[in-house]
N, C-alpha and C positions, 0 to 999 in steps of 0.2 A: 673716568674711562669705562664705567660699567656699560655704557651704551656703545662702545667702540666696535664690538663684533657686529652688531646690527648695521652700524655705519659702514664698516668695511664691506659687508655683503651688499649693502645698497649701492656703494660706490662701484664695486665690481659689476653688479648687475646693470647699473646705468651705463657703464662703459661698454659692456657687451651689447646692450640694446642699441646704443649709438653706433657701434661698429656694424651690427646687422643692418640697421637702417641705412647707413652710408653704403654698405655693400649692395643693398637693394636698389639704391639710387644709381649706383654705377652700373649694375646689371640692367636696369630698365633703360638707362640712357644709351648703353652700348648695344643692347639686344633688340629692343622693341622696334626702332626704325628699320634696322636691317631685316627683321622678320617681316615687317609690313611690306617692304620692297620686294622681298622674295615671294611672298604670297601673291602680290600683284602680278609678278612674272608667271607664277603657276596658273593664276586665273586666266591670263592671256593665252598661254599655251593650251589650256583646256578648252577655252572658248573657240580657238582656232580649229582644234581637232574636231570638236563637235559640229562646228559649222561645215567642215569638209564632209563629214559623214552624213549630215542632214542633206547637203546639196547632192551628194552621190545617190542617196536614197530617192530623193525626188526625181532625179534624172532617170533612175532605173525604172520607176513606176510610170513616169511619163512616157518613156520610150516604149514600155510594154503596152500601154493603152493604145498608143498610135499604131504599133505593129498589129495588135489584135483587131483594131477597127479596120485597118487596111486589108488584113486577111479576110475579115468578114465580108467586105465589099467585093473582093475578088472572087470568093466562093459563091456569093449570091449571083454575080454576073455569069459565072461559069454554069451554075445550075439553071439559070434562066434559059440557056441554050440547050442543055441536055439534063433535065432534072432527074432522070433515073440513073444516070451514069456518074458514079463517084470517081471514075478513073480520071476525069478531066480536072478535078481539084487537087490531085496529087502534086503537080508542080507548084501550086500555090502554097500548100502546106510545107513542102520541101524547101521552097525558097524562104518562107517565113522562119523556119528553124535554122537554116544555114545563114540567114542574114543577121542574126543577133546571137552572139555567143553567150548571152545571159540565159537564153532559153534552153531547157532540157527536153521539151517536147512541143509538138504542134499537131492539132487534130481537129476533125469535124465529126460531129455526132448528128446524124439525120433524125428527124422526128419518126421516121419509119424504123428506127433502131439500127440502120446501116451505119457503118463508121469506118474511118480510115485515119491512122495517126502515125507520126514519125517520132521516134524517141532517140535521144543522144545519150550514150553511156560512155563517159570518158572520150575516147577518140572513135568509137564505133557507133553506127546508126542502125536502127531496126525499124521495120514498118509492121503495123498491126492492122488487120482488116477483119471485119465480121462478114464472112462469106455467106452465112445462112441467116436471114432476118429472124430476129427473136432469139437467136442462140446467145448464151452468156459467154461463149468462147471466142477469143480473138486469136486469129491465126497469125503467126509470126513469120516475118520475112527478113532476110539479112540484106541490107542495101550494099551493093558492090561498087558503085561508081557515083560520080557527081550528078548523073542524070537520074538517080534514084532507081536504077535498075536493081531488082531484088530477086532473090531466090528463096524458096521456102526453107524455114528453119523450125521443124515441128517440135523440137525440144524446148522451144521458147514460147510456146502458146500459153496464153494467160486467160483467166476467167475474171469477168468484171460484173459488178452488181447491176440490177435493172436501172433504167433511167431515173425512176422516181427516187432512187436512193443515192443519186449523185448530186451533191450539194451545188457544185458549180453549174450543172446543167439546169437544175431547178431554179437557181437564182437568176441565171441568164434569161431563161424563158419568162420568169416572173417580171423581170425588169428589162423588157425589150427596148433596144435603143441605148442601153447603158452598158458600159464596160464595168464589170464587177470584179472584185478581188476576193477570193475565198481563202480560208485558212489552210493550214498544211494539208497537203494531199500527197499520197505516195504513188510514184510512178516507178514501177519495178524496184520498189524498196527504197528509192531515193526521195528525200523530202523536197517538195516543191510548193510554191505558192501559185495557185491556179488563177489565171486572169482570163475571163471568158465574156462572150457577148452573143446575143441571139442573131440568127441569119434569117432574113425574110425576103420574099420576092417583091416585085413591084407593086403587088396588090396587098402587101403587108401580111401575106400568108406565111406562117412559120415553116421554115424549111429545116431548121435544126440550130446548132450552136457550134461556134469554133472556140477553141481554148488553146492557150499556151501555158506551159509549165515554167515558171520563173524559178531557176535554181536557187535554193536557199543560200548556198555558198557564194552566189554572185549577186544577191540582193544588195549587199554593200561590198564595193570593191575592196580588196585587201589593202588596208592602209600601209603606207610606205614604212619600212623598218627604219628606226632612228634610235640614237642613244638617249634622246631627250625624254622619250615617253614610250609606253606600250599601250595598245588599245585593242579591245575586242568588242564585238557586237553580238547580243543575244536577243532571243525573241521568245515570247510566251512566259507563263508563270513558272515553268520548269527551267527557264534560262537555257533554251536550246542555242548552242553556239552557231552563229552564222558566219562570222569571219573574225580573223585575228591578224594583228600586225606581225606576229611571230610565226604563224603556221597557217596553211590553207587546208580546208576540208576537201581534200582532193577526191575522196571516194564519194562524197555527197551523202554519207550515211548519217542516220540520226545520232547526234552527239550532244550531250548536255555539258555545259561549261564546267560543272564540278567534276565531271568524269574525263575531262580532256587530258590527253597524254602530256600536254605542256604543264609542268608543275606551277608556273606562274599563274596561268589561267585557272587551273583547278584549285590551287591554294587560295587565290583571291576570291573566286566564286564561292568557296565554302565560307570564308569570313564575311562575305557580303550577301549571304543567302537571304536574309530577311529583306534587305533593300531590293534585291533582284526580284523576289516574289511579290513584293508590294508595288514595284514599279515607281517608288518614290525617289526623288532626287536626294543625293547624299554626298557628303564629302567628309573624309576622315583619314587618319593615318593607320595603316595596317602593316603587319610584318609577315613576309612570306619567305621561308627558307633563310631566315636570319637577316633579311634585307628589308629596310623600311621603305614604304611607298605612300605617297599622297594619292588616295583613291577617290575618283569622282564618278558618280553614277547618275545618269540622266536619261529619262525617257524622251525619245525623239518624236518630232512632229511628222508623222508619215501615215500612209494609208494602211499601215500594218503595225502590229505590236512589236516595236523594236526599242531596245535599250542599249546604250553605249556605256562602256566602262573604260575610263582613262586611268592609267597607272603611271605616275611620275616618280622616278627614283628620288628618294629623299637626299641621298648623298650627291646626286647630280646637281640639284638645285640649291642644296643647303650645305655643301661641303665647306665653303668659305665661312658660312654662317656658323657651322659647327665649330670650326677652328676658332672663330671669334668668340663663340659661346664658351668654349673651353678656357680661352684666355680670360674672358670676363669672369667666369666662375672661379678660375684660379685666383684672379685678382681679388674677387670678393671673399673667397675663403682665406686668402692671405691677410686681408684687412681685418676679417673677423678674428683670426688667430692672433694677429698683432694686438688687436684691442683686448682680447682675452688675456694675452700674456702681460700686457701693460696693467690690466686690471688685477691679475694675479700678483704681479710685482708690487703694485700699490697696496693691495690687500695684505701681502706678506709683510711689507714694511709696517703698515698700521698694526698688523697682528703682533709683530715683534715688539713694537712700542707698547702695545696693550699688554702683552704677556710680561714684558719687563716691569711695567708699572704695577701690574697685578701681583707679580712676585714680590715687588717692593712693598706693596700694600699688605700682602700676606705676611711678609717678614715683620712689617711694622705692627700688624695685629698680633702676631705671635710674640713679638717683644713686649707689646702692651699686656698681653695675657700673662706672660712670664713675670712681668713686673708686678701685676696684680697678685699673682701667686706668691711672689717673693714677699710682697707687703703682707699678705695673709699669713705666710709662714713666720715672718718676723714678729707680727702681732701675736700669733699663737705661741711662738717660742718665748717671746717676752713674758707672756703670762705663765706659761708652763714652767719656765726656768726660774722666774722670780719667786714663784710660790714656794718651791722646795728650797731655794736659797734662803728665803726668809725663815723657813723652818730650821735650816742649818744654823743660821746666825742666832736665832732665838735659843736653840738647844745648847749651843756653845756658851752663850752668856749664862744660861742656867747651870751648865756643868762647871763653869768657873766659880759660880757662887756656891755650888754644892759639890763637895769633893768626893763623895762616896754614897753608899747606900743603894737601896732599891731604885730610887729615882734616877741615879747615875746609870745603872744598867739599862733601864728603860730608855733613857735618852740615847745611849749608844745604839740600841736596836733601831730606834727611829731614825738616827743618822744613817745607819747602814741601809735601811729601807728607802730613805730619800735618795741616797746616792745611787742605789740600784735603779730606781725609777728614772733618774736623770740619765743614767747610762743606757737604759732601755730606749728612752726617747732619742738620744743621740745615735744609737745603733740603728734605729729605724730610719732616721733621716739619711744616714750614711748608706744604708742598704738601698733605699729608694734612689739615691743619686747614682750609685754604682749600677743599678739595673737599667736606669734610663740612659746611662752612658755606654751601656753594653760591655761593661768591664767585670761583670760578675761571672764566676765560673761555678759549675756544679761539681762538687767533690764526690768521690766514690769511697764511701766508708762502710765497713761492716758493723751493723749495730742490731740490737734487738728491738724490733718495732713495738711489740707489746709493752716492753718495759719502758720505752720512751713515752708511749701514750699514758702509761700509769704515772710516770714522773711528772708529765704535764698536768694531769689531774691533781696530783699531790701538791703541785706548786700553788694551786688556788685553794688548797685546804684551809689555811689560816684565814683566808678572806671569806669563805662561805660558812666557816664554823660559827660566825657571829650571826648568821641568817638561818632561816629555816629552809636550807637548800641542801640536797643530797647530790652526790656525784655517782656516775656509773660508767662502765666500759663494756661494750659488746665487741668481741673480737671474732671475726669470721672463721669458720672451721677450715676453709680452703686456703687460709693465709698463714704462711710460715712465720715462725718467730724471728728467724734471722734473715735480714735483708741487706742489700747493698744500695746506698744512696747518700744524699747529703743530709746528714742528721741535723746539723745546725740550722739549715734553712727550714727543714720540716718543723723543728722545734719553734722557730720564729713564727711560722704560720699558726701552729697550735696555740702559742702564747698569746698572739694577737686576738684570735677568735675566742679563746677562753676568757681573756681579759674583758672583751666586750660582753660576753655572756654573764660574767660576774657583775659587771657594772649595771646591767639592765635587768637582772633577775633578783627580786626581793625574796621570793619564796618558790618552792617547787623543786626543780632538779636541773642539773647540767650534766650532759653525758656525751660520750664519744663512741661512735660505731665505726668499725673498719672492716672492709671486705675486698677480696680480689674479684674484679669483674671480667677481665680478659687478659690474654697473653699475646705478645707480639712475636713475629718471626725472629727478631734480634735477641730474644731471650728475656726481654723485660716484661713486666706485668703491670697492668693498669690497676692501681690500688685506690679505692674510693673511701674517703674518710669524711664523716659527718659530725658536726658539732651542734648539739641541740640544747635549747634552754626553754624555760617557761616564762620568759620575761615579757616586756610590753610589746614586742614585735616592731616591725619596720612599717612606716606609713605607706599606704598604697601608692604606687607610682614612683617610689624612691628606690626600688630594689636594685636597679642597675646603676643609678646615679651614686649610690653609696660607695661604689668602687673607684670613684674619681677622687683626686687629691683635694683635700680641704673641704669635702662635702660632708655635712652632718645634718641629721634631722633637726627640725625646728625645736629650739630651746634645749637641745642636748648639751651644747657647750656651756650654757649658763648653769645647767643643773649638774652635769657630770664632768664637764671639762673635756680636755683632749684636743688634738690638733686636726683630726680628720684625715690622718695619714694611714691609720692601721689597716683598713681594708684595701687601700691602694697598694700597700706593701705586700699584703697577702696575695693579691692577684698577680703582682709582678713576680713574686717568688714561685707561685704555682706554675705560671707559664714558663719560667726559667727551668723548672724541673719537668717540663713536657706535659703539663696539664693545665687546669684552669679551676676557677671557683665560681659558684653561683649561689643564689638564695633559693634553696629547695622549697621552703615553705615559710610563711609568716602570717601573723594574725594575733588576735588577742591571746591565743593559747601559747604563743612563743614563736621562736625563729629557729630554723635549721639551715646552717651553712654547709654545703657539700662541696668538697674539693677533691680532685683526683690528680695523682702524680705517677710518674714511671719509676718503678723500683725493680731491682733484680733480686731474685730469691736466692739466698746463700744456703746450700745444703748443709754445710758444716763450717765451722771456723773456730779458731782459738782466740780467746780474749786478748792474749798478749800480741796477736798479729795486728790489731787495730789501734791499740793504745800502748804507749810505753809502759812497761811493767812497773808496778808500784815499788818504790825504793824501800828497802828494808830498814835503812838507817834512819833514826829520828833526826839527825843533824847531817844531811847529805853534803853540806858545804863546809863542814868543820875543817879548819886548818888551811883553807884556800885563801890566798891573797888575790883580791880582784881589784883591778884598776877601773874606775868609773869616770866617764866624761858626761856631765849633765850641767847645762847652763842655768836651769831653773832651780832656785835655791830651795823652795819648798819640796819639790819632787826629789831633788838631790838628797835632802835630809831624810825623806821617807825611804828612799832606796838604801841609804846607809843604815837605817834602823832595821829594815827587813833583812838585809844581808847579815848584819851582826846577830840578829835573832836566829838565823839559820846556821850560825857558827863560823861565818866567813869573816875575813879581815879586809874591809873595803878601804881604798884610797880614793878620795873624791877630787876631781878636777873640774874647772868651769868651762873649758873649751878644748879644741883639738890641740892647740899649741902647748898648753899646760900638760895635757896627757902625753904628748910626744916627749916633752922634756923629762917627765917622770919615768916613762918607760925606757927611754934611751939611757937614762942615768943608772937604772937597775933592772935590766930586762930579765934577769934570772929570778927575781923576787916574786914575779906575778904569774898566776896560773891561767888567768883569762882577763879579757877586757870587755866591759859593757860600754858601747859607743852610741851616744845620741847622734842623730843625723843632722839636725839643724842647730848649729851653734855659731856664735860670733867668731870672727877672726879666721878660724879653720873649721870647716864642717866635718861631719863624720865620714863622708865618702872620701874626701881628699886625705884625711888623716889615715884612714885604713889603707889607701893606695900607697901612701908614703911608707907605712910600716911594712907592707908586703914587698915593696921595692927594695927596702933596706935588707929585709930577710933574704931576698933573692940574691942581693949583691954580697951577702955574708957579713954585713955590718951588724946584724942582729941575729941571735941564735934561734934555731928551730922555727916553728910556725905557730904562734900563739893563737888560741881561739878568740875571735872577735865577734861579739854578739850585738846585733843592732838593737838599739833601745829607742823607741820612738812612739809618738801618739798617732802617726800616720797609719791609716788602716786600709788604704787602697791597695789593690793587687799590684798595681804598677810600681808602688814603692817596694814591695817585697821582691818583685821581679828585678828591679834595679839593684837591690842588694845581692841577689844571687848571680846576676849576669856577669859582673866583672869587677866588683868593688872589693872582693876579698873577704867578705863576711863569712863567718862559720855558720851562723844561723840567724834568721830574721824573725 
């Protein structure tokens, strides 16, 4: 299952990709045909609108050409009769202007610089004459009736440039016989397109030129208003607005599309600025005032620079399509979400299976590791315990053969040392087990730290006296003598480290240094203690590994023995006391282990507060009759001898039932009971409960002290004794 996470991710990814691909197919199948159909409809609308505008433009210019040509013929015929009198051509010009509502002016300019013109401004008509040949001033008259009767209007006189500066006149004279169209020209401030042609007599002599001003606002008739589209027509690179389906340029003033008061025209012209300036055909989607439009820009085929802009509201043509799109998108998203959810569910199932198998695998590996450790422990314990037991057996055999003398005393000392080593080994294993199980507690005892360090060094005195090794102690000035902490655990740490130092140091020195490094807000102090030696040192790279269980340097076990638990126990105890341990330095010159723990500094204390005061009597148990329950014969015999040696009178029983019988038979004869916990037939817990129950019921007098006697050393056993079993002390 190591590859399962990758497989889960691959499965989820593949499912998501498939869902996305399926959604894309649904989207394409539902959206694309409808989109193409609607775009075709938009194309047809746009083509129809442009065709109508194109046709209207052609009609406007064609009608204008015909009107100008007819006007020129009529003027020529009139001047043939009276060439010096322009009064005769007034009806011709007046009729030309009144006969076509597209025209804003109609006039004649004689080669002699005499001229007469009619101008339409809104619903009013004016006439302009040059009364003095060569004068730049045109005298204004206000036309009062349909017969062109006029009265002088001096306030409206205007000044015009010379003939050579009038483009329409110069062009008409240069192209005699042709009706020409000039660009914008202003008549009384109103933009017009000038259409002109030369006037000649029968002999082709130039008489002058007639012109009509085609109103910009009427070049293209205002398109009909409709909900399906909006359209406006512009001319020139500056996009001068000619006409619009939304509003008519009634004043005839110069107006650029981008400056139109109509927000749709001005907004779209600004967004289509480059297209309108270039005159290039364009189609795209624009947004004006929050509404989307399909915009079409096309330059029209006309005698004048004209560009049409068609705006089709997106929602008008694509509303159904938008609803269909939303439905399709919703369906696609739902399918993607469904695929993703399915992928997640599948992935979660696979992940749970993988996690479960991984946890099982980890548990199996842990069990295998623990099994290997147990095998190592059993092999090490077998060696470490068989060796001292062989010493014990050999010494006992020798003592049986030798009943006294110096050799007897030496054998007793060796037996005691062997037994202490075995107890030290068992205590270390027990402490490690308690620490790993989280059942160790840190006791708060008042003790003298300096004296404890000195006693630890004194303990290795007999071992180093046979070597060229001296011991030393450095005690920091800022560290008080009296401290509060767990003295027993501190001593275990020191004994383990000093034992290693003695084991690996053949000559030189072994020393302890202690100092206070910092204080905590809770009143405790960080006390740092170093154990240094001049031994062989630790191999490079093994510094941290040495603190793991059953780890020893190469050939150490063969040469020095040991289980490889000492440093592991040291670290466990240091951490339990709020600190840790590390290898401060190592090398050929020796090794320094530095550990730190949390201790409280006691300002003063009385020795009798921490330890029960020394008994003054040499035989404190003399005269006491003690009832003992112990099922192990050898231990029972030893207890009986020790109690007798202390002056007591012990009565020995093998289990709880025998003890109950003896005590119930003579309850007043016994001063205390020593109760083993694990015994056949009736254990110590139940026997004690029965005695306390009988005492409570009055069947037995008083409350006799019952002291637990057991080889169990776990805190839980002591707690069980105190909790409710009725023991006096455990």
